[in-house]
PLY file of the C-alpha trace (Angstrom):
ply
format ascii 1.0
element vertex 325
property float x
property float y
property float z
element edge 324
property int vertex1
property int vertex2
end_header
87.22 84.85 111.81
88.98 85.42 108.47
92.67 86.30 108.26
95.32 86.46 105.57
98.09 84.10 106.67
101.76 83.67 105.95
102.47 80.00 106.68
106.02 79.94 105.32
108.36 82.68 104.12
107.81 83.48 100.48
106.43 85.98 97.94
102.98 87.60 98.26
101.44 84.93 96.03
101.93 82.35 98.81
99.62 84.14 101.27
96.29 82.43 101.95
92.92 83.52 103.35
91.91 81.17 106.15
89.71 80.80 109.24
91.43 81.33 112.58
90.19 81.63 116.18
89.53 85.21 117.32
92.27 86.60 119.60
91.88 86.97 123.36
93.13 90.39 124.52
95.47 90.51 127.53
95.07 92.89 130.45
97.07 95.64 128.70
95.42 95.11 125.30
92.26 96.01 123.42
90.42 93.86 120.90
90.08 95.74 117.63
87.44 94.94 115.02
89.38 95.89 111.90
87.68 98.01 109.25
90.77 98.81 107.16
94.50 98.03 107.21
97.37 99.94 105.65
99.95 98.27 103.45
103.55 99.33 104.02
106.99 98.44 102.71
107.83 96.29 105.80
104.96 93.99 104.75
106.95 93.08 101.63
109.90 92.09 103.84
108.24 90.38 106.79
106.54 87.72 104.62
109.94 86.77 103.16
111.80 86.71 106.48
113.83 89.81 105.65
112.56 92.18 108.33
113.94 93.03 111.80
111.52 90.64 113.48
110.18 87.27 112.40
106.76 86.37 113.87
105.99 82.69 114.52
104.01 80.88 111.83
101.29 81.23 110.88
100.94 85.01 111.08
99.12 87.79 109.28
101.07 90.69 107.81
99.82 94.24 108.25
101.48 96.73 110.57
98.66 99.24 111.02
94.88 99.17 111.19
91.81 101.24 111.90
88.51 100.11 113.33
86.34 99.96 116.42
87.29 98.81 119.92
85.41 95.58 120.68
86.85 94.84 124.16
89.19 96.54 126.61
91.70 94.92 128.99
91.50 95.95 132.63
94.78 97.86 132.52
93.72 100.06 129.58
92.14 103.30 130.78
92.21 105.71 127.81
89.93 103.66 125.55
86.44 102.18 125.74
84.30 99.80 123.72
82.95 101.53 120.62
85.82 103.99 120.19
86.97 104.63 116.61
90.75 104.17 116.62
93.95 103.61 114.69
96.52 101.09 115.85
100.18 100.30 115.28
100.28 96.50 115.26
103.66 95.42 113.86
101.91 92.54 112.13
98.49 90.90 112.17
96.26 93.64 110.76
95.14 91.69 107.70
92.44 90.01 109.75
88.92 90.69 110.95
90.09 91.21 114.55
93.38 91.77 116.32
94.55 92.23 119.92
96.72 95.34 120.31
98.63 96.81 123.24
96.73 99.87 124.49
99.72 102.21 124.21
99.80 101.55 120.46
96.18 102.67 119.94
94.94 106.24 119.41
91.39 107.58 118.95
90.90 109.13 115.51
89.26 112.48 114.74
85.56 112.46 113.94
86.24 113.81 110.45
88.65 110.98 109.58
87.18 107.88 107.92
88.57 104.38 108.47
90.34 104.16 105.10
92.19 107.41 105.73
92.99 106.36 109.30
94.47 103.07 108.08
96.72 105.04 105.73
97.76 107.58 108.33
99.54 106.20 111.36
102.72 104.62 110.01
103.55 107.06 107.22
102.69 110.27 109.04
103.99 108.95 112.37
107.33 108.04 110.75
107.70 111.31 108.86
106.69 113.50 111.80
109.16 111.77 114.12
111.87 112.00 111.47
111.45 115.71 110.77
110.71 116.83 114.33
112.69 114.70 116.77
115.48 113.48 114.49
116.11 116.34 112.03
114.82 119.27 114.12
113.63 120.82 110.86
113.32 124.61 111.11
111.16 127.10 109.15
113.03 128.36 106.10
115.30 125.32 105.80
115.51 123.25 102.62
114.16 119.68 102.76
114.88 117.08 100.08
112.45 114.15 99.98
113.56 111.09 98.02
110.89 108.67 96.80
108.50 111.57 97.19
105.44 109.87 95.67
105.40 106.95 98.12
103.48 106.81 101.37
106.17 108.12 103.71
107.55 110.42 101.03
104.26 112.21 100.44
103.74 112.51 104.19
107.20 114.07 104.50
106.39 116.58 101.75
103.18 117.66 103.49
104.69 117.78 106.98
107.76 119.64 105.71
105.52 122.30 104.19
103.44 122.51 107.39
106.70 123.07 109.33
107.68 125.93 107.04
110.41 124.30 104.95
111.19 124.71 101.27
110.55 121.21 99.93
112.36 119.63 96.99
110.65 116.42 95.87
112.60 113.77 93.95
111.03 110.79 92.19
111.57 108.52 89.18
108.86 109.77 86.80
106.88 112.84 85.79
103.62 111.25 86.96
105.04 110.62 90.42
106.37 114.17 90.60
102.91 115.52 89.74
101.61 113.74 92.85
104.36 115.34 94.96
103.63 118.75 93.45
99.95 118.40 94.37
101.09 117.62 97.93
102.86 120.98 98.08
106.43 120.42 96.86
108.18 123.63 95.80
110.75 122.09 93.44
110.82 118.79 91.52
113.66 116.50 90.40
113.19 113.52 88.09
116.24 111.44 89.01
115.71 108.99 86.16
116.45 111.77 83.67
118.96 114.02 85.41
121.72 113.97 87.99
120.28 114.34 91.47
123.51 115.87 92.77
123.75 118.41 89.93
120.11 119.47 90.22
120.43 119.95 93.97
123.50 122.09 93.43
121.57 124.22 90.94
118.44 124.57 93.06
120.40 125.56 96.17
122.95 127.83 94.45
125.65 125.42 95.50
124.79 125.64 99.20
123.27 122.16 99.51
120.18 121.00 101.39
119.66 121.21 105.13
117.69 117.98 105.58
117.46 114.89 103.38
114.63 112.41 103.94
115.71 109.09 102.45
113.44 106.01 102.42
115.17 104.68 99.29
118.88 104.14 99.99
121.12 102.70 97.28
122.53 104.98 94.60
120.30 107.88 95.61
121.85 107.91 99.09
125.31 108.00 97.49
124.39 111.10 95.48
122.28 112.85 98.12
124.80 112.69 100.97
127.21 114.70 98.85
124.59 117.46 98.47
124.23 118.13 102.20
124.66 121.70 103.39
126.91 122.69 106.28
125.32 121.26 109.44
123.02 119.18 107.20
121.11 116.13 108.44
120.44 113.01 106.39
117.57 110.88 107.68
117.92 107.13 107.10
114.30 105.96 106.85
114.51 102.79 104.75
115.99 100.97 101.79
113.26 100.58 99.18
115.91 100.33 96.46
117.05 97.05 97.97
120.65 98.11 98.63
121.87 99.32 102.01
124.48 101.96 101.14
127.87 102.50 102.76
128.83 105.96 104.02
132.16 107.68 103.28
132.41 109.20 106.74
134.82 111.94 105.61
131.80 113.65 104.01
130.19 114.12 107.41
133.43 115.62 108.73
133.85 118.08 105.85
130.22 119.24 106.03
129.78 119.12 109.80
126.83 116.90 108.91
124.84 114.19 110.66
123.44 110.90 109.38
120.51 110.04 111.62
118.54 106.81 111.90
114.73 106.87 112.03
112.86 103.96 113.66
109.39 105.26 114.46
108.01 101.96 115.77
110.63 101.83 118.52
110.20 105.55 119.25
106.44 105.09 119.68
107.04 102.36 122.27
109.92 104.05 124.11
108.48 107.60 124.07
104.69 107.19 123.94
103.97 110.68 125.30
106.12 112.32 122.61
104.46 110.15 119.98
101.00 111.13 121.23
101.99 114.81 121.09
103.17 114.31 117.51
99.79 112.88 116.57
97.89 115.70 118.25
99.78 118.08 115.96
99.19 115.84 112.95
95.46 115.66 113.69
95.38 119.47 114.01
97.03 119.86 110.61
94.63 117.27 109.17
91.68 119.27 110.48
93.13 122.40 108.90
93.44 120.67 105.52
97.25 120.73 105.50
97.50 116.93 105.41
95.55 115.03 102.77
96.53 111.34 102.76
96.46 109.90 99.25
95.02 106.39 99.01
95.62 105.29 95.44
93.93 101.89 95.64
91.80 99.83 98.02
91.88 96.01 97.89
89.52 93.50 99.52
90.99 91.24 102.20
91.24 88.24 99.91
93.54 90.22 97.56
96.00 91.35 100.22
98.79 89.50 98.40
98.18 91.60 95.28
98.30 94.76 97.39
101.65 93.81 98.93
103.01 92.87 95.51
102.06 96.26 94.03
104.08 97.92 96.77
107.02 95.58 96.41
107.12 96.24 92.67
107.13 100.00 93.44
103.99 100.48 91.35
101.96 102.13 94.09
101.57 105.88 94.51
100.69 107.17 97.96
99.10 104.50 100.13
97.46 101.15 99.43
94.77 99.99 101.87
93.06 96.67 102.59
89.30 96.94 103.17
88.35 94.41 105.84
84.86 95.37 107.05
0 1
1 2
2 3
3 4
4 5
5 6
6 7
7 8
8 9
9 10
10 11
11 12
12 13
13 14
14 15
15 16
16 17
17 18
18 19
19 20
20 21
21 22
22 23
23 24
24 25
25 26
26 27
27 28
28 29
29 30
30 31
31 32
32 33
33 34
34 35
35 36
36 37
37 38
38 39
39 40
40 41
41 42
42 43
43 44
44 45
45 46
46 47
47 48
48 49
49 50
50 51
51 52
52 53
53 54
54 55
55 56
56 57
57 58
58 59
59 60
60 61
61 62
62 63
63 64
64 65
65 66
66 67
67 68
68 69
69 70
70 71
71 72
72 73
73 74
74 75
75 76
76 77
77 78
78 79
79 80
80 81
81 82
82 83
83 84
84 85
85 86
86 87
87 88
88 89
89 90
90 91
91 92
92 93
93 94
94 95
95 96
96 97
97 98
98 99
99 100
100 101
101 102
102 103
103 104
104 105
105 106
106 107
107 108
108 109
109 110
110 111
111 112
112 113
113 114
114 115
115 116
116 117
117 118
118 119
119 120
120 121
121 122
122 123
123 124
124 125
125 126
126 127
127 128
128 129
129 130
130 131
131 132
132 133
133 134
134 135
135 136
136 137
137 138
138 139
139 140
140 141
141 142
142 143
143 144
144 145
145 146
146 147
147 148
148 149
149 150
150 151
151 152
152 153
153 154
154 155
155 156
156 157
157 158
158 159
159 160
160 161
161 162
162 163
163 164
164 165
165 166
166 167
167 168
168 169
169 170
170 171
171 172
172 173
173 174
174 175
175 176
176 177
177 178
178 179
179 180
180 181
181 182
182 183
183 184
184 185
185 186
186 187
187 188
188 189
189 190
190 191
191 192
192 193
193 194
194 195
195 196
196 197
197 198
198 199
199 200
200 201
201 202
202 203
203 204
204 205
205 206
206 207
207 208
208 209
209 210
210 211
211 212
212 213
213 214
214 215
215 216
216 217
217 218
218 219
219 220
220 221
221 222
222 223
223 224
224 225
225 226
226 227
227 228
228 229
229 230
230 231
231 232
232 233
233 234
234 235
235 236
236 237
237 238
238 239
239 240
240 241
241 242
242 243
243 244
244 245
245 246
246 247
247 248
248 249
249 250
250 251
251 252
252 253
253 254
254 255
255 256
256 257
257 258
258 259
259 260
260 261
261 262
262 263
263 264
264 265
265 266
266 267
267 268
268 269
269 270
270 271
271 272
272 273
273 274
274 275
275 276
276 277
277 278
278 279
279 280
280 281
281 282
282 283
283 284
284 285
285 286
286 287
287 288
288 289
289 290
290 291
291 292
292 293
293 294
294 295
295 296
296 297
297 298
298 299
299 300
300 301
301 302
302 303
303 304
304 305
305 306
306 307
307 308
308 309
309 310
310 311
311 312
312 313
313 314
314 315
315 316
316 317
317 318
318 319
319 320
320 321
321 322
322 323
323 324
């Protein structure tokens, strides 16, 4: 079968399309025939050896996929051959087939196509876990979403609205903010043209924001943490800016605030029932038209490196997907 391989740590241009033996699923795994695979920010890190885990060479990037179950291990009871599913894979999705642990695989709604499903699990799973289990976002609260035009950012905007929050979207250009506005954002901040802290003070009448969703880090974290409301919660989702910020902890004391880490992949493994319940709610909102995943570009398998590069260069809006079958 065909697979995009990382044979040594390096930039996306070093990835190669090659023939590899098809995987053999273990007793607790299913064999997935991949139709589409989502591209996510961790893919830009894992191929350069900068992510939390380092798979043995050679490996395929790609942390999520959608497709059809081709075989089922004897210990997997909730899936059968022929099921249309989405899967959290960690890596390996940029291939024609992949073996996946059964607990990381969910059937997808009939109305959801494979491209949408490949763009759904990681971004919406992350943002739902962040806003529900970590922030305990309540109706009527104010939610600030940084990097609001990216995959997880747009998902956070939509989920925040579905949960009844007032959503402030922040991004680096007018075009990106238009995307966030179309996703339902109530207020917009272009942080390349104005002070994020000052705009938040103006939009909240000096009260600050209840929840901050931050997949960016860096200078934006430094400004945003100072705009937290009393009892505010800042969600640490990622560091797309490239700089991991340091926290002046006196700010949390003065505001009675919390800085909360979000690691959805670990949550999905440690609390699979809670994760499944999250997705049942997400699928319900999808069916009601409240969630509309934006796939800005689809690449063929042989151009997976270009897809990862577009994300790493922060050129992508919404999600980028690899079409495999």
